C-alpha positions as CSV (number, residue, x, y, z in Angstrom):
1,X,-35.1,-38.6,-9.4
2,X,-33.3,-37.7,-6.2
3,X,-32.5,-40.1,-3.3
4,X,-33.6,-38.7,0.0
5,X,-32.3,-40.5,3.1
6,X,-33.1,-40.5,6.8
7,X,-31.8,-42.4,9.8
8,X,-33.9,-44.0,12.6
9,X,-31.9,-45.7,15.4
10,X,-33.0,-46.7,18.9
11,X,-36.2,-45.3,20.4
12,X,-35.7,-41.5,20.3
13,X,-38.0,-41.2,17.2
14,X,-40.9,-43.4,16.4
15,X,-42.1,-44.4,12.9
16,X,-44.4,-41.3,12.8
17,X,-41.3,-39.1,12.4
18,X,-40.3,-41.1,9.2
19,X,-43.9,-41.1,7.9
20,X,-44.6,-37.5,8.5
21,X,-41.3,-36.4,7.0
22,X,-42.2,-38.5,3.9
23,X,-45.6,-36.9,3.7
24,X,-44.2,-33.4,4.2
25,X,-41.8,-33.9,1.3
26,X,-44.5,-35.3,-1.0
27,X,-46.8,-32.3,-0.3
28,X,-44.1,-29.8,-1.1
29,X,-42.3,-31.0,-4.2
30,X,-43.0,-32.0,-7.8
31,X,-39.6,-33.6,-8.1
32,X,-39.6,-37.4,-8.3
33,X,-37.8,-38.8,-5.2
34,X,-37.3,-42.0,-3.2
35,X,-37.1,-41.8,0.6
36,X,-34.7,-44.3,2.1
37,X,-34.9,-45.0,5.8
38,X,-31.8,-46.7,7.4
39,X,-33.1,-48.2,10.6
40,X,-32.9,-51.0,13.2
41,X,-36.7,-51.3,13.3
42,X,-39.0,-51.1,10.4
43,X,-42.2,-51.4,12.5
44,X,-44.8,-48.9,11.4
45,X,-42.9,-47.3,8.6
46,X,-45.2,-46.4,5.7
47,X,-45.4,-48.1,2.4
48,X,-43.5,-46.2,-0.3
49,X,-40.5,-45.7,2.0
50,X,-37.6,-48.0,1.2
51,X,-36.1,-49.4,4.4
52,X,-32.5,-50.6,4.7
53,X,-31.0,-52.3,7.7
54,X,-28.3,-50.5,9.6
55,X,-24.9,-52.3,9.5
56,X,-23.9,-54.4,12.5
57,X,-21.1,-52.1,13.6
58,X,-20.4,-50.6,17.1
59,X,-21.9,-47.2,16.4
60,X,-24.9,-45.4,18.0
61,X,-27.1,-42.4,17.1
62,X,-25.7,-39.7,15.0
63,X,-22.5,-41.5,14.2
64,X,-24.4,-43.7,11.7
65,X,-24.5,-40.5,9.6
66,X,-20.8,-41.0,8.8
67,X,-21.6,-44.5,7.5
68,X,-24.0,-42.9,4.9
69,X,-21.0,-41.6,3.0
70,X,-19.8,-45.2,2.5
71,X,-20.4,-47.3,-0.7
72,X,-22.5,-49.7,1.3
73,X,-25.8,-47.9,1.4
74,X,-27.5,-49.4,-1.7
75,X,-27.7,-46.2,-3.8
76,X,-26.3,-45.8,-7.3
77,X,-23.0,-44.0,-7.4
78,X,-23.4,-40.6,-9.0
79,X,-26.9,-40.0,-7.7
80,X,-27.6,-36.9,-5.7
81,X,-28.4,-37.7,-2.0
82,X,-30.2,-35.4,0.4
83,X,-30.3,-36.3,4.1
84,X,-32.9,-35.0,6.6
85,X,-32.8,-35.3,10.3
86,X,-36.1,-36.8,11.4
87,X,-36.9,-33.8,13.6
88,X,-37.3,-31.6,10.5
89,X,-40.6,-30.0,9.2
90,X,-41.1,-29.4,5.5
91,X,-43.4,-26.5,5.3
92,X,-43.1,-25.1,1.8
93,X,-42.0,-26.0,-1.7
94,X,-38.5,-27.4,-1.9
95,X,-38.3,-28.0,-5.7
96,X,-35.3,-25.6,-6.1
97,X,-33.4,-27.5,-3.3
98,X,-34.0,-30.9,-4.7
99,X,-33.0,-29.8,-8.2
100,X,-29.6,-28.6,-7.0
101,X,-26.5,-30.5,-8.2
102,X,-23.7,-30.3,-5.6
103,X,-21.0,-31.7,-7.9
104,X,-18.1,-32.8,-5.8
105,X,-19.0,-30.6,-2.9
106,X,-20.8,-31.5,0.3
107,X,-23.6,-29.2,1.5
108,X,-24.7,-28.9,5.1
109,X,-26.3,-26.4,7.4
110,X,-24.7,-23.3,8.8
111,X,-24.9,-23.9,12.5
112,X,-27.8,-21.8,13.8
113,X,-26.0,-20.8,17.0
114,X,-22.4,-20.7,15.8
115,X,-22.5,-19.5,12.2
116,X,-18.9,-20.3,11.5
117,X,-19.5,-24.0,12.2
118,X,-21.0,-26.8,10.2
119,X,-24.2,-28.6,11.1
120,X,-25.5,-31.9,9.8
121,X,-29.3,-31.7,10.2
122,X,-29.5,-31.4,6.4
123,X,-26.9,-32.7,4.0
124,X,-26.6,-33.0,0.3
125,X,-23.9,-34.7,-1.8
126,X,-23.2,-36.7,-4.9
127,X,-22.9,-40.3,-3.9
128,X,-19.4,-41.4,-4.3
129,X,-17.7,-38.1,-3.8
130,X,-17.5,-38.2,0.0
131,X,-16.4,-41.8,0.7
132,X,-13.2,-40.5,2.3
133,X,-15.2,-39.2,5.3
134,X,-16.2,-42.7,6.1
135,X,-13.0,-44.3,5.1
136,X,-10.9,-42.2,7.5
137,X,-13.5,-42.6,10.2
138,X,-13.7,-46.4,10.0
139,X,-10.0,-47.0,10.3
140,X,-10.2,-46.1,14.0
141,X,-13.7,-45.0,15.0
142,X,-13.1,-44.5,18.7
143,X,-10.1,-42.2,18.1
144,X,-12.2,-40.3,15.6
145,X,-15.1,-39.9,18.1
146,X,-12.7,-38.9,20.8
147,X,-11.2,-36.2,18.6
148,X,-14.5,-34.2,18.4
149,X,-16.5,-32.2,20.9
150,X,-19.4,-31.6,18.4
151,X,-20.1,-35.1,17.2
152,X,-20.5,-36.3,13.6
153,X,-20.8,-32.8,12.2
154,X,-17.4,-31.8,13.5
155,X,-15.8,-34.9,12.0
156,X,-17.6,-34.4,8.7
157,X,-16.5,-30.8,8.4
158,X,-12.9,-31.6,9.2
159,X,-12.8,-34.2,6.5
160,X,-14.4,-32.4,3.6
161,X,-13.2,-29.5,1.5
162,X,-14.9,-26.1,1.6
163,X,-18.4,-27.4,2.3
164,X,-21.4,-25.4,1.1
165,X,-24.1,-24.1,3.4
166,X,-27.9,-24.5,2.6
167,X,-28.8,-21.1,4.0
168,X,-26.3,-19.4,1.7
169,X,-27.8,-21.2,-1.3
170,X,-31.5,-21.1,-0.5
171,X,-34.0,-18.9,1.3
172,X,-36.6,-20.3,3.7
173,X,-34.5,-22.6,5.9
174,X,-35.0,-21.8,9.6
175,X,-34.4,-23.0,13.1
176,X,-37.6,-23.5,15.1
177,X,-36.1,-22.0,18.2
178,X,-34.5,-19.0,16.5
179,X,-37.2,-18.0,14.1
180,X,-40.4,-20.0,14.4
181,X,-41.5,-20.2,18.1
182,X,-43.9,-17.2,17.6
183,X,-45.2,-18.2,14.2
184,X,-44.0,-19.6,10.9
185,X,-42.1,-17.1,8.6
186,X,-44.0,-16.6,5.3
187,X,-41.2,-17.9,3.2
188,X,-40.3,-20.9,5.3
189,X,-39.8,-24.2,3.5
190,X,-37.8,-26.2,6.0
191,X,-37.8,-25.8,9.8
192,X,-35.1,-27.6,11.7
193,X,-35.5,-28.6,15.3
194,X,-32.6,-29.2,17.7
195,X,-32.8,-30.2,21.4
196,X,-36.0,-29.5,23.1
197,X,-38.8,-28.8,22.4
198,X,-39.3,-31.7,20.0
199,X,-41.7,-31.4,17.2
200,X,-44.5,-33.0,19.3
201,X,-43.7,-30.9,22.3
202,X,-43.7,-27.7,20.2
203,X,-47.5,-28.0,19.7
204,X,-48.5,-29.9,22.9
205,X,-46.8,-28.4,25.9
206,X,-44.8,-25.6,27.4
207,X,-41.1,-26.5,27.6
208,X,-38.7,-24.6,29.9
209,X,-35.0,-25.3,29.3
210,X,-31.6,-23.5,29.5
211,X,-32.3,-21.3,26.5
212,X,-35.9,-20.2,27.0
213,X,-39.5,-20.9,27.5
214,X,-41.2,-22.5,24.5
215,X,-45.0,-22.4,24.4
216,X,-47.2,-24.5,22.1
217,X,-47.6,-23.4,18.5
218,X,-50.6,-24.9,16.7
219,X,-49.4,-24.2,13.2
220,X,-47.0,-27.1,13.6
221,X,-49.8,-29.6,13.4
222,X,-50.7,-28.5,9.9
223,X,-47.3,-29.5,8.6
224,X,-46.5,-32.5,10.8
225,X,-48.9,-35.1,9.6
226,X,-49.0,-38.3,7.6
227,X,-51.1,-37.0,4.7
């Protein structure tokens, strides 16, 4: 069994994001898994999802991802962990991904806009192998935060050795903006959102922002649902 984790902090994402991610994974794998949600509010989170309280530490948003590398998260050392950002659609079978064994390596995304950089929308590691990322951070969190311009993913990349990239290991992992705004690629299994439009916006409204005009795509609703 693999431990899958997600993080819900504040009011950016409602419980539907947790529940729909859970349902999407269930529909698209035969691998036994447990979804763990680390959150400050369990209201509305579906049964079957194991909720854990966030620690009472002065962090916000994505910086809690760094804490997931600690030994305080309630998962057995040696277990494989896969992290999903909540604004992720699972659209096809992910058995091959969930069966992967990362050993002592950390795997993350190849940044969709800057291919030489690391991105943390998806992560996979063996629990216990990446404690140093948190240990170094928690010695002086504010200095660590101030040392980055690209948030938690920059700190993570700086403090791990030769991280792997999902897109180099597996086919079918796409950016919504780059590859899916005019339809879902036939081999897609995971679609990552970043910025706007959100998942909900991507099928309900036209969004105009600095990098384009994004019109509603009705295929999204087929994959973003609670059953």
